[in-house]
C-alpha positions in Angstrom: -23.1 27.0 22.4 -25.1 26.8 19.2 -28.8 25.8 19.7 -29.1 24.0 16.3 -28.3 20.3 16.1 -24.5 20.2 15.7 -22.8 18.0 13.1 -19.5 16.8 14.4 -16.9 14.9 12.3 -14.2 12.7 13.8 -11.5 11.4 11.4 -9.3 8.5 12.5 -7.1 6.6 10.1 -5.4 4.0 12.4 -6.3 1.6 15.2 -5.2 3.9 18.0 -7.1 6.8 16.5 -10.2 4.6 16.2 -9.9 3.8 19.9 -9.6 7.5 20.9 -12.2 8.6 18.4 -14.8 6.1 19.8 -14.3 7.4 23.3 -14.5 11.1 22.3 -17.6 10.4 20.3 -19.3 8.8 23.3 -18.3 11.8 25.4 -19.7 14.2 22.7 -23.0 12.4 22.9 -23.1 12.6 26.7 -22.3 16.4 26.6 -24.5 17.2 23.7 -27.1 14.4 23.2 -28.5 16.1 20.1 -25.2 16.0 18.3 -24.8 14.0 15.1 -21.4 12.4 14.9 -20.0 11.2 11.6 -16.6 10.4 10.2 -13.9 8.0 9.3 -12.8 5.2 11.6 -13.0 1.5 12.4 -15.2 -0.9 14.4 -14.8 0.9 17.7 -16.1 4.1 16.4 -18.9 2.3 14.7 -19.8 0.5 17.9 -19.7 3.9 19.7 -22.5 5.1 17.4 -20.5 7.1 14.9 -22.0 7.1 11.4 -19.0 6.1 9.3 -18.9 7.4 5.8 -15.4 5.8 5.5 -14.3 2.5 7.1 -10.6 2.9 7.8 -10.0 -0.5 9.3 -7.5 -1.6 6.7 -6.1 1.8 5.7 -3.3 2.1 8.3 -0.1 2.1 6.3 3.3 3.6 7.1 6.1 4.3 4.7 6.8 5.7 1.3 6.4 2.5 -0.7 3.4 1.4 1.3 1.6 4.7 0.8 2.3 4.7 -2.9 0.7 1.3 -3.2 -2.5 2.7 -1.7 -2.3 6.2 -3.2 -5.4 5.8 -5.4 -7.5 4.8 -2.4 -6.3 7.8 -0.4 -7.0 10.2 -3.2 -10.6 8.9 -3.6 -11.2 9.1 0.1 -9.8 12.6 0.3 -12.0 14.0 -2.4 -15.0 12.2 -1.0 -14.4 14.0 2.3 -14.2 17.3 0.5 -17.4 16.7 -1.4 -19.2 15.7 1.8 -17.8 18.7 3.7 -19.1 21.1 1.0 -22.5 19.4 1.0 -23.1 18.9 4.7 -21.0 21.7 6.3 -20.0 20.0 9.6 -19.8 22.5 12.5 -16.4 21.2 13.6 -14.0 18.4 12.5 -11.7 16.6 14.8 -8.7 14.9 13.0 -6.7 12.4 14.9 -2.9 12.1 14.2 -2.4 10.7 10.6 -0.6 13.8 9.4 0.0 12.8 5.8 -3.7 12.8 5.2 -5.0 15.2 7.8 -2.8 18.2 7.0 -4.2 18.2 3.5 -7.7 17.7 4.8 -7.3 20.5 7.4 -6.1 22.9 4.7 -9.2 22.3 2.5 -11.5 22.5 5.5 -9.9 25.8 6.5 -10.5 27.2 3.1 -14.2 26.2 3.4 -14.4 28.0 6.8 -14.9 24.7 8.8 -13.1 24.7 12.1 -10.6 21.9 12.8 -9.4 20.5 16.1 -6.4 18.3 15.9 -6.1 15.5 18.5 -2.7 13.7 19.0 0.2 15.9 17.8 2.1 14.7 14.8 5.7 14.0 15.8 6.9 17.4 14.4 9.6 17.5 17.0 11.3 14.5 15.2 10.5 15.3 11.6 9.0 17.9 9.3 9.1 20.9 11.7 7.9 22.9 8.7 4.4 21.4 9.4 4.2 23.4 12.6 3.1 26.7 11.0 0.9 24.9 8.5 -1.1 23.1 11.2 -1.1 26.2 13.4 -2.7 28.1 10.5 -5.3 25.5 9.5 -6.5 24.4 13.0 -8.3 26.2 15.8 -7.0 23.9 18.6 -4.4 21.2 19.2 -4.8 18.6 21.9 -1.6 16.8 22.7 -1.2 13.6 24.7 2.4 14.0 26.0 3.4 16.8 28.4 6.5 17.9 26.6 4.6 18.6 23.4 3.1 21.8 24.7 6.6 23.3 24.6 7.1 22.2 21.0 4.0 24.2 19.9 4.5 27.1 22.3 5.7 29.6 19.7 3.3 28.6 17.0 0.3 30.7 18.1 -1.9 27.6 18.1 -4.1 27.1 21.1 -2.6 23.9 22.6 -3.7 21.8 25.5 -2.3 18.8 27.4 -5.2 17.2 29.3 -3.5 13.9 30.1 -3.1 10.7 28.1 -6.3 8.9 27.2 -4.6 5.5 27.7 -4.3 6.2 31.4 -8.1 6.2 31.8 -8.5 3.4 29.2 -6.1 1.1 30.9 -7.5 1.8 34.4 -11.0 1.0 33.2 -9.9 -2.2 31.5 -7.8 -3.5 34.5 -9.3 -6.5 36.2 -7.9 -6.9 39.7 -8.7 -10.6 39.6 -6.1 -11.2 36.8 -2.6 -12.2 37.8 0.5 -12.3 35.8 1.9 -15.7 34.8 5.8 -15.5 35.0 6.0 -18.0 32.1 3.6 -16.3 29.8 5.0 -14.1 27.0 3.0 -11.8 24.7 3.8 -11.3 21.1 2.4 -8.2 19.4 3.5 -8.1 15.7 1.6 -5.0 14.7 -1.8 -4.0 13.4 -0.9 -3.4 9.8 -0.2 -6.0 7.1 3.3 -4.6 6.3 4.2 -4.8 10.0 3.3 -8.4 10.4 4.9 -9.3 7.1 8.2 -7.7 8.2 8.2 -8.8 11.9 6.4 -12.2 12.2 9.3 -14.3 11.0 11.9 -12.7 13.3 9.5 -12.8 16.2 8.8 -16.5 15.6 12.5 -17.3 15.4 12.9 -15.4 18.7 10.1 -17.6 20.2 12.0 -20.8 19.0 15.3 -19.6 20.7 13.4 -18.8 24.0 11.7 -22.2 23.9 15.0 -24.0 23.6 16.4 -22.0 26.5 13.3 -21.9 28.7 10.9 -24.7 27.7 8.5 -23.7 30.5 7.6 -20.5 28.6 4.5 -20.3 26.5 3.4 -17.6 24.1 0.3 -15.7 22.9 0.2 -13.7 19.7 -2.5 -11.1 20.0 -4.0 -9.1 17.1 -6.8 -6.5 16.7 -7.8 -6.8 13.0 -9.4 -9.7 11.2 -7.1 -9.4 8.2 -3.9 -9.3 10.2 -5.3 -12.3 12.2 -5.7 -14.3 9.0 -2.3 -13.2 7.8 -0.6 -14.3 11.0 -2.3 -17.6 11.2 -1.2 -18.4 7.6 2.3 -17.1 8.4 2.6 -19.3 11.5 1.5 -22.3 9.5 4.2 -21.6 6.8 6.8 -21.1 9.5 5.9 -24.3 11.2 6.2 -26.3 8.0 9.8 -24.9 7.6 10.6 -25.4 11.3 8.9 -28.6 12.5 10.3 -28.0 16.0 7.8 -25.2 16.3 5.1 -27.9 16.9 6.6 -28.4 20.3 6.1 -24.7 21.3 2.9 -23.8 23.1 1.7 -20.8 21.1 -1.8 -19.4 20.7 -3.0 -16.8 18.2 -6.0 -14.7 19.4 -7.9 -11.7 18.1 -9.5 -8.9 20.0 -8.4 -9.7 23.6 -5.1 -7.8 23.8 -6.1 -5.9 26.9 -6.5 -9.1 28.9 -3.3 -10.5 27.4 -1.4 -7.4 28.6 -2.6 -8.1 32.1 -1.8 -11.8 32.3 1.6 -12.0 30.6 4.9 -11.2 32.3 6.8 -9.7 29.3 6.3 -9.1 25.6 7.8 -8.6 22.2 6.1 -5.9 20.2 6.1 -3.8 17.0 6.7 -0.2 17.8 3.4 1.8 18.1 0.8 3.1 20.5 0.6 -0.4 22.1 4.0 0.1 23.7 2.7 3.1 25.7 -0.4 1.0 26.6 1.8 -1.8 27.8 4.0 0.5 29.9 1.0 2.1 31.6 -0.4 -1.4 32.3 3.0 -2.5 33.7 4.0 -5.0 31.0 7.8 -4.8 30.1 8.5 -5.0 26.4 11.2 -5.6 23.9 10.4 -3.4 20.8 11.2 -3.9 17.2 10.4 -2.3 13.8 11.3 -2.9 10.2 10.3 -0.9 7.1 10.7 -1.5 3.4 14.4 -0.8 2.7 13.7 2.2 0.4 11.3 3.7 2.9 13.8 3.2 5.7 16.6 5.0 3.8 14.2 7.8 2.9 13.1 8.1 6.5 16.7 8.0 7.7 17.4 11.2 5.8 14.5 13.0 7.5 14.6 11.7 11.1 18.2 10.6 11.5 18.3 12.0 15.1 15.2 10.1 16.1 16.6 6.8 14.9 20.0 7.5 16.5 18.5 8.3 19.9 15.3 6.2 20.2 12.2 5.4 18.2 10.0 3.8 20.9 7.6 6.4 22.4 8.2 5.2 25.9 12.0 5.8 25.5 11.5 9.2 24.0 9.2 10.4 26.8 11.6 9.1 29.5 14.7 10.0 27.6 16.4 6.7 28.2 16.3 3.1 26.9 13.7 1.6 29.2 12.4 -0.8 26.5 15.3 -2.3 24.5 14.6 -1.6 20.9 15.7 -3.1 17.6 15.3 -1.3 14.2 15.7 -2.6 10.7 18.9 -4.7 10.3 19.2 -4.9 14.1 16.1 -7.0 14.3 17.9 -10.2 15.0 16.2 -13.1 16.9 19.1 -14.0 19.2 19.5 -10.4 20.4 15.7 -10.0 20.9 15.7 -13.3 22.9 18.5 -12.1 25.1 16.7 -8.8 25.7 13.5 -10.6 26.6 15.3 -12.9 29.1 16.6 -9.7 30.8 13.1 -8.4 31.5 11.4 -11.7 32.4 10.6 -12.1 36.2 13.9 -12.3 38.0 15.8 -11.0 35.0 18.6 -8.4 35.6 16.5 -5.5 34.1 13.1 -6.4 35.4 13.1 -4.1 38.5 14.6 -1.2 36.5 12.0 -1.4 33.8 9.2 -1.6 36.4 10.5 1.5 38.1 10.6 3.4 34.7 7.1 2.3 33.8 5.8 3.7 37.1 7.6 7.0 36.3 6.0 7.1 32.9 2.5 6.7 34.5 3.2 9.6 36.9 4.3 11.8 34.0 1.2 11.1 31.9 -1.3 11.1 34.8 -2.2 14.8 35.3 -5.7 15.3 34.0 -5.9 11.8 32.5 -8.9 10.6 34.5 -11.0 12.9 32.2 -8.8 13.1 29.1 -11.4 12.1 26.5 -14.2 14.0 28.3 -12.1 17.2 28.2 -11.2 16.6 24.6 -14.9 16.4 23.7 -15.6 19.5 25.7 -12.9 21.4 23.8 -14.3 20.1 20.5 -17.9 21.2 21.3 -16.7 24.6 22.6 -15.2 25.3 19.1 -18.7 25.5 17.7 -19.5 28.5 19.9 
């Protein structure tokens, strides 16, 4: 290990990456207290002591149209990163997921002779397999969080490790044994990005109305992680209620920043596809999952990842290779169908036991090594400096 004070960058562009990056940063400081950790991330990484030169809290976008709308911002951030890398010469850079940005960044860092460790494999097994040799060339190591991904990278020549899924240890640490599930409490997770909530909030609220008419004893919590999406959802709920006065009879709460507790006290949920679906499965909360994109983005994506959309798009279903969480994509996002699916997984519903069994299987699959997943990632990161 180098004896000089190491400079470590951690680059996270989305909410889940911010969560993982914060924990890895804390482990880096435990293992190498003299390390300086800088990077791109959100409030969790900042709270973990990372010196952020870019705040990525509101940068998480998905889709062709959505990215084009922010292209100027991404270009400015990219060249800022390159200028800082040339000036400060970090000893190692960890990039987390976010392939559209990070592949380009890794290439430039590789040209500068700065080692890159990639955490969370891009879904190259579903799309853009041409990225495999590029990432293998530009990166020193890849740390994957799903066991089947080591096989995907086996022939690439890239040093690849599966050290468990960080959400296993995160969920375990968050779990409060005093909390009990309320069979009438339903969680709504409309996403962490503005375009997700704009596409899904309306259909989700219509689903809530249908469920309220069928099961008036149900009550609902909408949980969000970002201030801007919280404001957007509060405003959207107000507009929806003005159009649907019967919504005033529904017991519904909008909260920010307490999703882990909501996951433990609710009995079922309706969620936008994303990392949170894996978190809920690990925590034992059955879900119905939905996703909608801008129409042009969806048609473009369909050309690239047709197989993924035909088989499954929810990570839980992909890992287990079966439809554990019922999922609805694009024009299939229909309130009545989602309400029917939710009733099937509520306590006593016909699919409740099946989904609980599958979630337990998922936990077993992801468990090996997971009790030290982020500590091991930090160790692999620091070892790269040798």
